[in-house]
N, C-alpha and C positions, 0 to 999 in steps of 0.2 A: 504493500500500500504506500510505502514511502516514495515510490517513483511517480505516483499519480500527479502531485503538484508540478513536477518537472515536465510531465507529459503535457499538462495544461499550458505551461510556458512555451513549449516547443511549437505548438500550433498557433502561430501568430499571423499567418497570411495564407489565404486560399485563393488560387487562381484556376479558372476553368470555365466551362460552358454553363450557362444558366438554363437548366433543362425545364424547370417549372418554377413559376414565381407567384406568390400571393402577397398581400400586404403584411403578412406575419412570418412567412418562411420562403426560402428559396432552396432548390436542389442544385448543387454545384457538382458538375462532373469534372473531377480533377484526376487525370491519369487513369481514367476508366473506373474510378470509384465515385459513387454518388453520395455526397455529404448533405445532410439536412441541416440547414443553417437558419437559425431564428434571427429575424431582423426587425428593425423599427420602421415606422412609416417614412422617416427621413431617408433611410437607405433604400426602401422600396421605390420611392419617387425617383431616386438617382439611377436605379438600374432597370426601371420599368420598360424602357425601350432598348435595352442592351441585351445581346445574346450571349455575351461573355464578359469577363472582367475579373478583378481582384477584390477580395474583401479582407479587411483587417479582422481578425477573429480572436475570440476568447472562449476557452473551453471550461465550462463549469463542471467540476468533478464532484459528484455526490455518491453516497453509498449505493443508491439504486439506479442511477442513470448518469450518462455523460451528455451534456447539452452544449451545443456549439452555437455561439452568437456571432453574427457578422456585422461589419460596419463599413460603409463606403468610404468614410473619412476617418483618418487616424484620430482626429480631434474628438469625434463622436465616441470612439472606443475609450479614449482617455477619460472623458467625463463619465461614461458608463462605469469604468473601473473605480473612479473616485466615489461615485454614488453607492455602489455595492460595498464599498469599504466602510460605510456608515453602519453602526450597530443597528440591527433590526430591519435593514433595507436589503431585500433580495434582488436577484437578477430580474425576476418578473416585474417587480415594482419599478426598477430602474428603466426597463424597456417601456413600461407604461408612461413614465415621465418623458421619455424621448418620443413617444407617440403623440403626446399632448403638446409639447413645446419643442421648438428647434433647439439643437445643442447650445447655440449661442444665447438663445432666450432663457434656457434653463440655467446656464452659467450666470447670466446677468441677474436673474431672479434670486439666485442664492447669494450672489455678491452684494446685492442691494437689500438683503433680508426681507424680500417680498414674500412674506408668509402666505398672504392671500392667493398669490399666483400658484404657489406650490399646493395649497389646500384645494385648489380648483381641479387638480389632477385626481382622477379616480383612484381610490385606495390610499390616498395621502391625507392623514388627519393632522390636526394642529400640532400635536406633540411630535409626530414624525417630521413635519415640516420644520419645526423649531430645532430638532436635533440635527437635521441635515444642514441647516444654516449655521448652527453652532460649530459643527465639525468641518464644514467645507468653505465657509465664507471667505477666509483669508486666501485659500487656494484658488477660488473662483475669481476673486478680485484681481489676481495676477493673470489668470488665464482668459478672462472674458474679452479683453481688447484684441488679443491675438486670434481668438476664435472667430470674432466678428469678421476679420479680414479673411481667415482661412475658409470660412463657409460662404464667402461671396455674398453676404447679405447686404453689402453696401457697394455702391458703384465704383468707388475709388478710395485711395488712402486718405485723401483730404476729408472726404465725407465721413469716413470711418473715424478719423481723429476728432472731427467736430462732434459727432454723435457721442463718442466716448467721453468727451469733455463735458457735454451736457449731462450725461448720466452720472458722471462723477460729482456733479453739483447737486445730485439728489432729485433730478427731474425724471419723471416717469417716462418710460421708453416711448409709449404712444404719443405723448405730448411733445417729447423731444424730436421725434421723427417728423411730426406735422410742422413744428416750428422750423425745422431744418429745411424742409421742402419749400416753405414760404421764403426762407432766406435765400435759397438757391435761385428762386424765381426772379428775384430782384437784384442778383449779383452776377458778376462776370463768371464765365465758365472756369477761369483759373483763379478764382478768389481764394485767398489764403484761409487757413483754419481759423485764425483769430477773428477775421471779419465775419465768417459764417456764424461763429459762436455769438458774436455781438448782435448780429441781425436776428438770429434765432431767439435770443433772450428777449428782444423787443417784441417778439410775436407770442410770448407766453402770457 
């Protein structure tokens, strides 16, 4: 049994043909072996129109089953691993969180101690949400800006930096994005971050 954790660490990436896809699972033919991989809606959206590709994977080893989880982006796998590291939060709950929120949104919700956003996820109660924030807030504050860029949720680096600056001021994501769009509408395409932030703040 001592070798099982090492086995889990060894299976880090799976490349092959996507034989069958659903919003929760994909069968990957890798070297003639079909692997059943559990995925989130974020990953399903990324691979929905692909016939083959690579998934970053995590093998959950239990006494009664081995369960393979797959992620299109390494950053999604990273946040998944952080979440299941929280006491009382299992892989199924972590995947549900990634079904409800995009990885960068989940990271930002934790970084901003947005308990209500976490409670809105099925299966997450107030105590669990508070525990997740307590254990992961500092890690997510460091990871959220990079994740925003990695996941392409923003059009360019300037926009990403401007939004992150607004979020760091405690402004809610929805309000910050709306204010930033208004700022971009009245500024030049190459406007610097400082100007976008100032204009956005006037729209709040």
